[in-house]
Backbone as JSON Lines, residues from 0, in Angstrom:
{"i":0,"aa":"M","n":[0.77,-1.16,-0.06],"ca":[-0.31,-0.03,-0.21],"c":[1.3,1.31,0.02]}
{"i":1,"aa":"G","n":[0.36,2.21,-0.89],"ca":[1.24,3.46,-1.02],"c":[0.52,4.67,-0.29]}
{"i":2,"aa":"L","n":[1.15,5.88,-0.07],"ca":[0.54,7.2,0.57],"c":[-0.16,7.28,0.2]}
{"i":3,"aa":"P","n":[-1.18,7.84,1.47],"ca":[-2.23,8.37,0.65],"c":[-2.6,9.65,-0.56]}
{"i":4,"aa":"E","n":[-3.03,9.72,-1.49],"ca":[-3.02,10.17,-2.67],"c":[-2.89,11.96,-2.22]}
{"i":5,"aa":"K","n":[-1.81,12.66,-2.71],"ca":[-1.95,14.5,-2.4],"c":[-2.55,15.41,-3.75]}
{"i":6,"aa":"G","n":[-3.16,16.51,-2.68],"ca":[-3.61,16.95,-3.6],"c":[-2.58,18.51,-4.14]}
{"i":7,"aa":"P","n":[-3.63,19.06,-4.93],"ca":[-2.59,20.31,-5.02],"c":[-2.25,20.98,-4.19]}
{"i":8,"aa":"T","n":[-3.15,20.99,-2.35],"ca":[-2.4,22.22,-2.06],"c":[-0.87,21.45,-0.66]}
{"i":9,"aa":"G","n":[-0.99,19.64,-0.95],"ca":[-0.03,19.15,-0.16],"c":[-0.44,18.13,0.74]}
{"i":10,"aa":"L","n":[-2.14,18.64,0.46],"ca":[-2.64,17.62,1.77],"c":[-3.6,16.63,1.28]}
{"i":11,"aa":"S","n":[-3.88,15.35,1.97],"ca":[-4.33,14.65,1.08],"c":[-5.55,14.83,0.63]}
{"i":12,"aa":"K","n":[-6.2,13.86,-0.22],"ca":[-7.38,14.44,-0.53],"c":[-8.62,14.57,0.55]}
{"i":13,"aa":"A","n":[-8.74,13.55,1.6],"ca":[-9.45,13.59,3.03],"c":[-9.57,14.86,3.47]}
{"i":14,"aa":"E","n":[-8.12,15.46,3.98],"ca":[-7.82,16.8,4.64],"c":[-8.08,17.85,3.94]}
{"i":15,"aa":"E","n":[-7.96,17.35,2.39],"ca":[-8.59,19.11,1.48],"c":[-10.05,19.08,1.74]}
{"i":16,"aa":"R","n":[-10.87,18.01,1.87],"ca":[-12.33,18.13,2.2],"c":[-12.77,18.47,3.63]}
{"i":17,"aa":"R","n":[-12.37,17.88,4.52],"ca":[-12.36,18.22,5.59],"c":[-12.4,19.66,5.98]}
{"i":18,"aa":"V","n":[-10.81,20.3,5.09],"ca":[-10.46,21.72,5.38],"c":[-11.9,22.35,4.73]}
{"i":19,"aa":"R","n":[-11.81,22.21,3.59],"ca":[-13.16,22.27,2.77],"c":[-14.43,22.87,3.08]}
{"i":20,"aa":"L","n":[-14.94,21.47,4.01],"ca":[-16.18,21.44,4.92],"c":[-16.22,22.93,6.16]}
{"i":21,"aa":"Q","n":[-14.52,22.32,6.94],"ca":[-14.33,23.36,7.87],"c":[-14.67,24.84,7.55]}
{"i":22,"aa":"F","n":[-13.79,25.35,6.64],"ca":[-14.42,26.84,6.14],"c":[-15.83,27.52,5.29]}
{"i":23,"aa":"G","n":[-16.27,25.9,5.16],"ca":[-17.86,26.15,4.43],"c":[-18.98,26.35,5.73]}
{"i":24,"aa":"R","n":[-18.43,25.51,6.57],"ca":[-19.27,26.2,8.24],"c":[-19.42,27.3,8.37]}
{"i":25,"aa":"E","n":[-18.0,27.71,8.52],"ca":[-17.4,28.41,9.13],"c":[-17.92,30.18,8.2]}
{"i":26,"aa":"G","n":[-17.77,29.68,7.32],"ca":[-18.49,31.16,5.69],"c":[-19.92,30.53,6.26]}
{"i":27,"aa":"N","n":[-20.71,30.15,6.4],"ca":[-22.0,30.14,6.65],"c":[-22.58,31.0,7.87]}
{"i":28,"aa":"E","n":[-21.53,30.3,8.9],"ca":[-21.9,30.96,9.97],"c":[-22.04,32.72,10.25]}
{"i":29,"aa":"K","n":[-20.46,32.89,9.07],"ca":[-20.3,34.81,8.87],"c":[-21.45,35.16,8.67]}
{"i":30,"aa":"G","n":[-22.08,34.37,7.2],"ca":[-23.24,35.31,6.21],"c":[-24.32,34.95,6.91]}
{"i":31,"aa":"K","n":[-24.79,34.13,7.99],"ca":[-25.95,34.74,8.59],"c":[-25.64,35.3,9.7]}
{"i":32,"aa":"E","n":[-24.46,35.78,10.46],"ca":[-24.1,36.66,11.21],"c":[-24.11,38.28,10.7]}
{"i":33,"aa":"A","n":[-23.8,38.66,9.46],"ca":[-24.02,39.48,8.71],"c":[-25.01,40.03,8.45]}
{"i":34,"aa":"E","n":[-26.13,38.61,7.98],"ca":[-28.01,38.78,7.62],"c":[-28.4,39.52,9.04]}
{"i":35,"aa":"R","n":[-28.16,39.14,10.01],"ca":[-28.5,39.37,11.4],"c":[-28.04,40.72,11.85]}
{"i":36,"aa":"L","n":[-26.92,41.42,11.42],"ca":[-25.72,42.61,11.24],"c":[-27.2,43.33,10.48]}
{"i":37,"aa":"F","n":[-26.91,43.31,10.05],"ca":[-27.62,43.73,8.35],"c":[-29.48,44.02,8.9]}
{"i":38,"aa":"L","n":[-29.6,43.24,9.5],"ca":[-31.07,43.4,10.14],"c":[-31.36,44.59,11.05]}
{"i":39,"aa":"K","n":[-30.34,43.68,11.94],"ca":[-30.46,44.58,13.56],"c":[-29.95,46.16,12.77]}
{"i":40,"aa":"A","n":[-29.41,46.42,11.94],"ca":[-28.57,47.43,11.84],"c":[-30.19,48.69,11.31]}
{"i":41,"aa":"W","n":[-31.47,47.8,10.87],"ca":[-32.32,48.37,10.16],"c":[-34.09,47.72,10.92]}
{"i":42,"aa":"S","n":[-33.15,47.6,11.75],"ca":[-34.24,47.39,12.94],"c":[-35.04,48.5,12.97]}
{"i":43,"aa":"D","n":[-34.96,49.96,13.39],"ca":[-35.73,51.15,13.74],"c":[-36.15,52.08,13.02]}
{"i":44,"aa":"P","n":[-37.43,51.13,13.08],"ca":[-38.14,52.45,11.61],"c":[-37.75,53.94,11.73]}
{"i":45,"aa":"R","n":[-37.49,55.01,12.9],"ca":[-37.47,56.06,12.96],"c":[-36.19,56.6,12.8]}
{"i":46,"aa":"I","n":[-35.19,55.83,11.79],"ca":[-34.28,56.07,11.48],"c":[-33.89,55.74,10.36]}
{"i":47,"aa":"Y","n":[-35.06,55.5,9.63],"ca":[-35.15,55.42,7.41],"c":[-35.46,56.77,7.05]}
{"i":48,"aa":"P","n":[-34.84,57.39,6.42],"ca":[-35.12,58.14,5.08],"c":[-36.57,58.01,4.89]}
{"i":49,"aa":"A","n":[-36.8,59.07,4.04],"ca":[-38.3,59.36,4.18],"c":[-39.1,58.17,3.13]}
{"i":50,"aa":"W","n":[-38.17,57.75,2.67],"ca":[-38.64,56.93,0.92],"c":[-38.42,55.04,1.48]}
{"i":51,"aa":"L","n":[-37.72,54.64,2.55],"ca":[-38.2,54.24,2.76],"c":[-39.01,53.39,3.92]}
{"i":52,"aa":"I","n":[-39.98,52.82,3.8],"ca":[-40.66,52.03,4.18],"c":[-40.4,51.03,5.07]}
{"i":53,"aa":"S","n":[-40.1,49.71,4.78],"ca":[-39.87,48.8,5.57],"c":[-38.6,47.86,5.45]}
{"i":54,"aa":"V","n":[-38.24,47.71,6.29],"ca":[-36.54,46.33,5.65],"c":[-37.29,44.96,6.55]}
{"i":55,"aa":"R","n":[-36.82,43.55,6.01],"ca":[-37.12,43.01,6.67],"c":[-36.16,41.34,5.97]}
{"i":56,"aa":"A","n":[-36.27,40.45,6.0],"ca":[-35.3,39.02,6.05],"c":[-36.46,38.82,4.56]}
{"i":57,"aa":"A","n":[-35.08,38.4,3.79],"ca":[-36.08,37.59,2.57],"c":[-37.18,36.52,2.95]}
{"i":58,"aa":"T","n":[-37.83,35.89,2.47],"ca":[-38.82,35.17,2.87],"c":[-37.88,33.36,2.01]}
{"i":59,"aa":"H","n":[-37.79,32.22,2.46],"ca":[-37.74,31.12,1.61],"c":[-37.25,31.7,0.53]}
{"i":60,"aa":"T","n":[-38.6,31.67,-0.4],"ca":[-38.8,31.76,-1.62],"c":[-37.83,32.81,-2.32]}
{"i":61,"aa":"E","n":[-37.83,33.96,-1.5],"ca":[-37.46,34.81,-2.3],"c":[-35.53,34.98,-2.14]}
{"i":62,"aa":"D","n":[-35.6,34.11,-1.29],"ca":[-34.06,33.81,-0.92],"c":[-33.86,32.45,-1.77]}
{"i":63,"aa":"S","n":[-34.12,31.5,-1.92],"ca":[-33.44,30.52,-2.85],"c":[-33.86,30.86,-4.36]}
{"i":64,"aa":"Q","n":[-35.14,31.82,-4.66],"ca":[-35.35,32.16,-6.42],"c":[-35.01,32.98,-6.31]}
{"i":65,"aa":"E","n":[-34.36,34.31,-5.53],"ca":[-34.38,35.46,-6.28],"c":[-33.29,35.62,-5.81]}
{"i":66,"aa":"K","n":[-32.26,34.84,-4.88],"ca":[-30.87,35.16,-4.34],"c":[-30.78,36.3,-3.34]}
{"i":67,"aa":"T","n":[-31.92,36.5,-3.23],"ca":[-32.35,37.84,-2.13],"c":[-31.87,36.98,-0.49]}
{"i":68,"aa":"D","n":[-31.3,38.43,1.12],"ca":[-31.34,37.54,2.19],"c":[-32.25,38.98,2.71]}
{"i":69,"aa":"A","n":[-32.14,39.84,2.18],"ca":[-33.01,41.24,2.83],"c":[-33.93,41.95,1.86]}
{"i":70,"aa":"V","n":[-34.7,42.24,2.13],"ca":[-36.05,43.02,1.32],"c":[-36.04,44.19,1.96]}
{"i":71,"aa":"M","n":[-36.19,46.0,0.88],"ca":[-36.1,47.02,1.18],"c":[-36.92,47.43,0.85]}
{"i":72,"aa":"E","n":[-38.04,47.64,1.14],"ca":[-39.72,48.16,0.59],"c":[-39.68,50.1,0.66]}
{"i":73,"aa":"T","n":[-39.79,50.3,-0.71],"ca":[-39.38,51.71,-0.68],"c":[-40.1,52.47,-1.46]}
{"i":74,"aa":"S","n":[-40.27,53.62,-1.46],"ca":[-41.65,54.57,-2.29],"c":[-41.47,54.9,-3.59]}
{"i":75,"aa":"W","n":[-39.92,53.9,-3.93],"ca":[-39.99,54.71,-5.81],"c":[-40.02,53.14,-6.36]}
{"i":76,"aa":"E","n":[-39.89,52.06,-5.56],"ca":[-39.59,50.91,-5.96],"c":[-40.12,49.9,-5.36]}
{"i":77,"aa":"Q","n":[-41.31,48.75,-5.96],"ca":[-41.64,47.86,-4.71],"c":[-40.56,47.01,-3.7]}
{"i":78,"aa":"K","n":[-39.57,46.72,-4.65],"ca":[-38.72,45.77,-3.46],"c":[-37.12,45.57,-4.4]}
{"i":79,"aa":"L","n":[-36.66,46.14,-3.16],"ca":[-35.08,46.03,-3.37],"c":[-34.43,45.14,-2.88]}
{"i":80,"aa":"R","n":[-33.99,44.23,-3.51],"ca":[-33.38,43.05,-3.33],"c":[-32.24,43.25,-2.73]}
{"i":81,"aa":"I","n":[-31.77,42.73,-1.77],"ca":[-30.48,43.0,-1.41],"c":[-29.41,41.4,-0.75]}
{"i":82,"aa":"Q","n":[-28.43,41.45,-1.22],"ca":[-27.78,40.22,-1.32],"c":[-26.36,40.55,0.05]}
{"i":83,"aa":"I","n":[-26.6,39.7,0.8],"ca":[-25.92,40.53,2.26],"c":[-24.27,39.08,2.07]}
{"i":84,"aa":"K","n":[-23.03,39.56,1.81],"ca":[-21.87,38.72,1.88],"c":[-20.79,39.27,3.08]}
{"i":85,"aa":"A","n":[-20.43,38.34,3.99],"ca":[-19.9,38.23,4.95],"c":[-18.04,38.66,4.51]}
{"i":86,"aa":"Q","n":[-17.86,38.44,3.42],"ca":[-16.41,39.28,2.94],"c":[-16.23,39.45,1.8]}
{"i":87,"aa":"E","n":[-15.44,40.65,2.09],"ca":[-15.21,41.36,-0.09],"c":[-15.13,40.14,-1.03]}
{"i":88,"aa":"V","n":[-14.16,39.23,-0.46],"ca":[-13.7,38.24,-1.53],"c":[-15.05,36.96,-2.15]}
{"i":89,"aa":"M","n":[-16.33,37.54,-1.55],"ca":[-17.2,36.57,-1.69],"c":[-18.38,37.54,-3.03]}
{"i":90,"aa":"R","n":[-18.04,39.05,-3.11],"ca":[-18.95,39.78,-4.0],"c":[-18.8,39.47,-5.21]}
{"i":91,"aa":"S","n":[-17.97,38.81,-5.45],"ca":[-17.82,38.07,-6.8],"c":[-18.81,36.38,-7.01]}
{"i":92,"aa":"H","n":[-19.01,36.16,-5.94],"ca":[-20.34,35.13,-6.26],"c":[-21.58,35.04,-6.02]}
{"i":93,"aa":"R","n":[-21.8,36.88,-5.96],"ca":[-23.18,36.93,-6.4],"c":[-24.19,36.64,-7.28]}
{"i":94,"aa":"R","n":[-25.42,36.26,-6.93],"ca":[-25.91,35.85,-8.04],"c":[-27.37,37.03,-8.56]}
{"i":95,"aa":"F","n":[-27.35,36.83,-9.34],"ca":[-28.32,37.95,-10.05],"c":[-29.96,37.11,-10.35]}
{"i":96,"aa":"C","n":[-31.02,37.92,-9.71],"ca":[-32.36,37.09,-9.69],"c":[-32.66,37.45,-11.12]}
{"i":97,"aa":"R","n":[-33.89,36.63,-11.65],"ca":[-34.88,36.44,-12.94],"c":[-34.86,38.04,-13.26]}
{"i":98,"aa":"L","n":[-35.57,38.71,-12.04],"ca":[-36.7,39.55,-11.54],"c":[-36.01,41.25,-11.56]}
{"i":99,"aa":"G","n":[-35.05,41.35,-11.83],"ca":[-34.35,42.21,-12.38],"c":[-32.49,42.44,-11.34]}
{"i":100,"aa":"I","n":[-32.24,43.73,-10.54],"ca":[-30.8,43.86,-9.88],"c":[-31.17,43.5,-8.71]}
{"i":101,"aa":"V","n":[-30.39,42.54,-8.17],"ca":[-29.67,41.99,-6.43],"c":[-28.65,43.48,-6.14]}
{"i":102,"aa":"L","n":[-28.87,44.18,-5.2],"ca":[-27.61,44.92,-5.1],"c":[-26.5,44.02,-3.7]}
{"i":103,"aa":"V","n":[-25.6,44.44,-3.54],"ca":[-24.51,43.1,-2.89],"c":[-24.18,43.87,-1.9]}
{"i":104,"aa":"Q","n":[-24.11,43.95,-0.64],"ca":[-24.0,44.37,0.89],"c":[-22.83,43.47,1.36]}
{"i":105,"aa":"V","n":[-21.3,44.02,1.34],"ca":[-20.18,43.37,1.99],"c":[-20.48,44.2,3.43]}
{"i":106,"aa":"L","n":[-20.49,42.6,3.83],"ca":[-20.43,44.03,5.92],"c":[-19.67,42.92,6.43]}
{"i":107,"aa":"P","n":[-18.46,43.5,6.77],"ca":[-17.44,42.76,7.49],"c":[-17.62,42.78,8.88]}
{"i":108,"aa":"D","n":[-17.5,41.62,9.72],"ca":[-17.94,41.76,11.21],"c":[-17.57,43.15,12.36]}
{"i":109,"aa":"K","n":[-16.37,43.55,11.55],"ca":[-16.22,45.05,12.48],"c":[-17.27,46.03,11.95]}
{"i":110,"aa":"D","n":[-17.9,46.21,11.18],"ca":[-18.52,47.44,10.72],"c":[-19.63,47.46,12.46]}
{"i":111,"aa":"S","n":[-19.89,49.11,11.94],"ca":[-20.77,48.71,13.56],"c":[-22.37,48.87,12.31]}
{"i":112,"aa":"L","n":[-22.98,49.04,13.54],"ca":[-24.64,49.64,13.05],"c":[-24.95,50.51,11.93]}
{"i":113,"aa":"E","n":[-24.29,51.48,12.57],"ca":[-23.75,53.03,12.01],"c":[-23.25,52.68,10.4]}
{"i":114,"aa":"E","n":[-21.89,52.28,10.26],"ca":[-21.28,52.01,9.22],"c":[-22.07,50.96,8.31]}
{"i":115,"aa":"I","n":[-23.2,50.65,8.62],"ca":[-23.47,49.71,7.93],"c":[-24.87,49.91,7.34]}
{"i":116,"aa":"Q","n":[-25.44,51.02,7.58],"ca":[-26.47,51.57,6.96],"c":[-25.75,52.78,6.32]}
{"i":117,"aa":"D","n":[-24.93,53.48,6.71],"ca":[-24.39,54.36,5.87],"c":[-23.92,53.8,4.02]}
{"i":118,"aa":"K","n":[-22.99,52.49,4.41],"ca":[-22.97,51.21,3.18],"c":[-23.88,50.91,2.52]}
{"i":119,"aa":"T","n":[-25.22,51.31,2.78],"ca":[-26.64,50.38,2.47],"c":[-26.98,51.71,1.82]}
{"i":120,"aa":"L","n":[-26.64,53.05,2.03],"ca":[-27.53,54.17,1.39],"c":[-26.43,54.59,0.2]}
{"i":121,"aa":"H","n":[-25.07,54.41,0.62],"ca":[-24.3,54.52,-0.38],"c":[-24.54,53.48,-1.52]}
{"i":122,"aa":"S","n":[-24.74,52.53,-1.68],"ca":[-25.18,51.25,-2.31],"c":[-26.8,52.06,-3.02]}
{"i":123,"aa":"I","n":[-27.51,52.34,-2.45],"ca":[-29.22,52.32,-2.91],"c":[-28.36,53.82,-3.95]}
{"i":124,"aa":"E","n":[-27.81,54.68,-3.42],"ca":[-27.21,55.8,-4.21],"c":[-27.02,55.66,-5.61]}
{"i":125,"aa":"R","n":[-26.28,54.75,-5.16],"ca":[-25.35,54.3,-6.59],"c":[-26.3,54.04,-7.59]}
{"i":126,"aa":"Y","n":[-26.85,52.92,-7.09],"ca":[-28.31,52.45,-8.01],"c":[-29.02,53.21,-8.07]}
{"i":127,"aa":"R","n":[-29.45,53.74,-7.58],"ca":[-30.68,55.03,-8.06],"c":[-29.67,55.93,-9.04]}
{"i":128,"aa":"Q","n":[-28.63,56.54,-9.06],"ca":[-28.1,57.15,-10.15],"c":[-27.93,56.32,-11.57]}
{"i":129,"aa":"Y","n":[-27.82,55.16,-11.29],"ca":[-27.51,54.16,-12.31],"c":[-28.44,54.25,-13.2]}
{"i":130,"aa":"Q","n":[-29.8,53.95,-12.77],"ca":[-31.06,54.23,-12.84],"c":[-31.86,55.21,-13.63]}
{"i":131,"aa":"R","n":[-31.07,56.63,-13.08],"ca":[-31.42,57.73,-13.75],"c":[-30.44,57.73,-14.99]}
{"i":132,"aa":"N","n":[-29.51,57.06,-14.93],"ca":[-28.62,57.45,-16.36],"c":[-29.33,56.66,-17.56]}
{"i":133,"aa":"V","n":[-29.89,55.44,-17.27],"ca":[-30.21,54.75,-17.72],"c":[-31.53,55.23,-18.43]}
{"i":134,"aa":"A","n":[-31.9,55.53,-17.9],"ca":[-33.72,56.08,-18.26],"c":[-33.55,57.87,-19.15]}
{"i":135,"aa":"G","n":[-32.14,58.42,-18.97],"ca":[-31.78,59.25,-19.77],"c":[-31.34,58.98,-21.18]}
{"i":136,"aa":"E","n":[-30.68,58.03,-21.14],"ca":[-30.45,57.45,-22.63],"c":[-31.54,56.57,-23.26]}
{"i":137,"aa":"Q","n":[-32.31,56.15,-22.78],"ca":[-33.29,55.56,-23.14],"c":[-34.12,57.05,-23.8]}
{"i":138,"aa":"Q","n":[-34.43,57.79,-23.22],"ca":[-35.21,59.03,-23.66],"c":[-34.43,59.8,-24.36]}
{"i":139,"aa":"S","n":[-33.19,59.41,-24.56],"ca":[-32.64,60.67,-25.99],"c":[-32.94,59.82,-27.13]}
């Protein structure tokens, strides 16, 4: 019998699998914590801008079919879909829903609730500017 086959990392295939599973579990836990922080940051309606009606966690259907973690209902768009990532490196793993754009929010665990609110509002403003630019091009 020979030695166990080694993968590209120098670890055995079984060790590589164990490491992937562990990082996957940790990543899922970080992601869930980022979602909880986002919802906590937006839990008080008194801080909402005038155009923001409500913020809620996505339903199971929205999460699985629309790749959405949170939904912001606004006065100018029925639903603003938010996908929350715990790490910047995961931004590239974002998913697009068949119903339109999903805004991606990266929330490192060091962010305060106020920083989360500021980042979210900044992303929404960039999205609104994009919408205005597209609408202007279509009118031309």
